[in-house]
C-alpha positions as CSV (number, residue, x, y, z in Angstrom):
1,X,53.1,108.5,-44.8
2,X,54.8,106.4,-41.8
3,X,53.7,103.2,-41.2
4,X,54.0,101.5,-38.3
5,X,53.6,98.0,-37.1
6,X,52.6,98.7,-33.5
7,X,51.9,95.4,-32.4
8,X,51.4,92.0,-34.4
9,X,47.7,92.9,-35.0
10,X,47.9,96.9,-35.0
11,X,49.0,99.4,-37.9
12,X,49.2,103.2,-37.0
13,X,49.3,105.3,-40.1
14,X,50.7,109.1,-40.2
15,X,48.4,110.6,-43.0
16,X,49.0,113.9,-44.7
17,X,47.2,116.5,-47.0
18,X,46.6,115.8,-50.5
19,X,48.2,114.5,-53.0
20,X,50.0,112.4,-50.6
21,X,46.3,111.4,-48.7
22,X,45.2,109.7,-51.6
23,X,48.4,107.7,-52.3
24,X,48.8,106.9,-48.8
25,X,45.3,105.4,-48.4
26,X,45.4,103.3,-51.3
27,X,49.1,101.9,-49.8
28,X,47.4,101.2,-46.7
29,X,44.4,99.4,-48.4
30,X,46.6,97.3,-50.5
31,X,48.6,96.4,-47.9
32,X,45.2,95.3,-45.6
33,X,44.2,93.5,-48.2
34,X,47.0,90.8,-47.9
35,X,47.8,91.2,-44.4
36,X,44.5,92.3,-42.5
37,X,45.8,94.7,-39.3
38,X,43.5,96.9,-37.0
39,X,44.6,100.2,-37.7
40,X,44.8,104.0,-36.4
41,X,44.9,106.8,-38.9
42,X,46.5,109.8,-37.5
43,X,45.0,112.8,-39.1
44,X,47.6,115.1,-37.1
45,X,49.3,116.5,-40.3
46,X,46.0,116.5,-42.2
47,X,44.3,120.3,-42.7
48,X,41.7,119.6,-44.9
49,X,40.0,116.5,-46.6
50,X,38.0,116.8,-49.7
51,X,35.6,114.5,-51.7
52,X,37.8,111.9,-53.0
53,X,39.5,111.6,-49.4
54,X,36.0,110.9,-48.3
55,X,35.5,108.1,-50.7
56,X,38.9,106.6,-49.8
57,X,38.0,106.5,-46.3
58,X,34.8,104.6,-47.3
59,X,36.5,102.4,-48.8
60,X,39.1,101.8,-46.4
61,X,35.9,101.3,-43.6
62,X,34.5,98.7,-45.9
63,X,37.9,96.5,-46.3
64,X,38.0,97.0,-42.8
65,X,34.5,95.3,-42.0
66,X,35.4,92.7,-44.5
67,X,38.6,91.5,-43.0
68,X,36.8,91.8,-38.9
69,X,39.3,94.5,-38.2
70,X,38.6,98.0,-36.2
71,X,39.6,101.6,-37.8
72,X,40.0,104.4,-35.0
73,X,40.9,108.1,-36.3
74,X,42.8,110.5,-34.2
75,X,44.0,114.0,-33.8
76,X,41.8,115.4,-36.4
77,X,42.2,119.4,-36.3
78,X,38.8,121.3,-35.9
79,X,38.6,122.1,-39.9
80,X,38.7,118.5,-41.0
81,X,36.5,117.8,-37.9
82,X,33.7,120.2,-38.8
83,X,33.4,118.6,-42.6
84,X,33.5,115.1,-40.9
85,X,30.2,116.3,-39.0
86,X,28.3,117.7,-42.0
87,X,28.9,114.5,-43.9
88,X,27.9,112.3,-41.3
89,X,31.3,110.8,-41.0
90,X,31.3,111.4,-37.2
91,X,28.8,108.6,-36.4
92,X,30.5,105.7,-38.6
93,X,34.3,106.0,-37.6
94,X,35.8,105.8,-33.9
95,X,37.8,108.9,-33.1
96,X,39.9,109.7,-30.3
97,X,42.3,112.7,-29.2
98,X,45.7,111.3,-29.7
99,X,47.4,108.1,-30.9
100,X,47.7,106.6,-27.7
101,X,44.3,106.6,-26.7
102,X,43.2,105.0,-30.0
103,X,45.9,102.0,-29.8
104,X,44.1,101.7,-26.3
105,X,40.8,101.9,-27.4
106,X,41.5,99.2,-30.6
107,X,43.3,96.7,-27.5
108,X,39.9,97.2,-25.6
109,X,38.0,96.4,-28.5
110,X,39.9,93.4,-29.9
Protein backbone atom coordinates (compact mmCIF):
# COMPACT_ATOMS: atom_id res chain seq x y z
CA UNK A 1 0.00 0.00 0.00
CA UNK A 2 1.08 3.49 -0.66
CA UNK A 3 0.14 5.96 2.06
CA UNK A 4 0.75 9.53 1.03
CA UNK A 5 0.40 12.63 3.15
CA UNK A 6 -1.40 14.72 0.57
CA UNK A 7 -1.58 17.69 2.93
CA UNK A 8 -1.23 18.44 6.63
CA UNK A 9 -4.67 16.97 7.31
CA UNK A 10 -5.35 14.48 4.46
CA UNK A 11 -3.88 11.04 3.80
CA UNK A 12 -4.38 9.15 0.52
CA UNK A 13 -4.11 5.36 0.83
CA UNK A 14 -3.98 3.15 -2.28
CA UNK A 15 -5.39 -0.26 -1.35
CA UNK A 16 -4.95 -3.71 -2.93
CA UNK A 17 -6.75 -7.06 -2.66
CA UNK A 18 -6.36 -9.41 0.31
CA UNK A 19 -4.19 -10.40 2.01
CA UNK A 20 -2.65 -6.93 1.62
CA UNK A 21 -6.01 -5.17 2.12
CA UNK A 22 -6.27 -6.29 5.75
CA UNK A 23 -2.64 -5.47 6.53
CA UNK A 24 -2.95 -2.07 4.87
CA UNK A 25 -6.11 -1.07 6.73
CA UNK A 26 -4.64 -2.21 10.08
CA UNK A 27 -1.46 -0.18 9.44
CA UNK A 28 -3.57 2.84 8.50
CA UNK A 29 -5.71 2.50 11.65
CA UNK A 30 -2.59 2.27 13.83
CA UNK A 31 -1.25 5.44 12.25
CA UNK A 32 -4.54 7.31 12.61
CA UNK A 33 -4.89 6.48 16.29
CA UNK A 34 -1.71 8.45 17.01
CA UNK A 35 -2.07 11.06 14.23
CA UNK A 36 -5.74 11.61 13.21
CA UNK A 37 -6.23 12.91 9.66
CA UNK A 38 -8.89 12.87 6.96
CA UNK A 39 -8.47 9.86 4.65
CA UNK A 40 -9.07 9.00 1.01
CA UNK A 41 -9.15 5.25 0.34
CA UNK A 42 -8.35 4.55 -3.31
CA UNK A 43 -10.00 1.23 -4.24
CA UNK A 44 -8.59 1.31 -7.80
CA UNK A 45 -6.63 -1.95 -7.31
CA UNK A 46 -9.27 -3.69 -5.15
CA UNK A 47 -11.09 -6.37 -7.15
CA UNK A 48 -13.15 -7.89 -4.34
CA UNK A 49 -14.04 -7.44 -0.68
CA UNK A 50 -14.94 -10.08 1.90
CA UNK A 51 -16.56 -9.95 5.33
CA UNK A 52 -13.20 -9.38 7.02
CA UNK A 53 -12.54 -6.39 4.75
CA UNK A 54 -15.97 -4.97 5.55
CA UNK A 55 -15.33 -5.38 9.28
CA UNK A 56 -12.01 -3.52 8.92
CA UNK A 57 -13.72 -0.69 7.01
CA UNK A 58 -16.32 -0.36 9.75
CA UNK A 59 -13.61 -0.30 12.42
CA UNK A 60 -11.76 2.37 10.44
CA UNK A 61 -14.98 4.38 10.20
CA UNK A 62 -15.40 4.16 13.98
CA UNK A 63 -11.87 5.50 14.50
CA UNK A 64 -12.52 8.32 12.02
CA UNK A 65 -15.76 9.34 13.73
CA UNK A 66 -14.16 9.25 17.19
CA UNK A 67 -11.35 11.54 16.01
CA UNK A 68 -13.69 13.90 14.15
CA UNK A 69 -12.05 13.16 10.81
CA UNK A 70 -13.63 12.42 7.43
CA UNK A 71 -13.26 9.38 5.17
CA UNK A 72 -13.88 9.16 1.43
CA UNK A 73 -13.68 6.03 -0.74
CA UNK A 74 -12.97 6.35 -4.46
CA UNK A 75 -12.50 4.39 -7.69
CA UNK A 76 -14.67 1.44 -6.63
CA UNK A 77 -15.19 -1.20 -9.34
CA UNK A 78 -18.59 -2.64 -10.20
CA UNK A 79 -18.13 -5.93 -8.33
CA UNK A 80 -17.04 -4.23 -5.10
CA UNK A 81 -19.76 -1.59 -5.47
CA UNK A 82 -22.34 -4.39 -5.68
CA UNK A 83 -21.16 -5.80 -2.35
CA UNK A 84 -21.24 -2.35 -0.77
CA UNK A 85 -24.80 -1.81 -2.02
CA UNK A 86 -26.06 -5.18 -0.78
CA UNK A 87 -24.52 -4.65 2.66
CA UNK A 88 -25.87 -1.11 2.96
CA UNK A 89 -22.41 0.42 3.18
CA UNK A 90 -23.27 2.74 0.30
CA UNK A 91 -25.24 4.78 2.84
CA UNK A 92 -22.58 5.22 5.52
CA UNK A 93 -19.46 6.08 3.51
CA UNK A 94 -18.75 8.94 1.11
CA UNK A 95 -17.93 7.68 -2.39
CA UNK A 96 -16.41 9.50 -5.36
CA UNK A 97 -15.25 8.46 -8.81
CA UNK A 98 -11.59 9.38 -8.39
CA UNK A 99 -8.94 10.59 -5.97
CA UNK A 100 -9.09 14.24 -7.04
CA UNK A 101 -12.85 14.41 -6.48
CA UNK A 102 -12.41 12.73 -3.08
CA UNK A 103 -9.75 15.27 -2.11
CA UNK A 104 -11.99 18.15 -3.18
CA UNK A 105 -14.90 16.66 -1.22
CA UNK A 106 -12.82 16.37 1.96
CA UNK A 107 -11.50 19.90 1.58
CA UNK A 108 -15.01 21.29 1.15
CA UNK A 109 -16.30 19.37 4.19
CA UNK A 110 -13.45 20.52 6.44
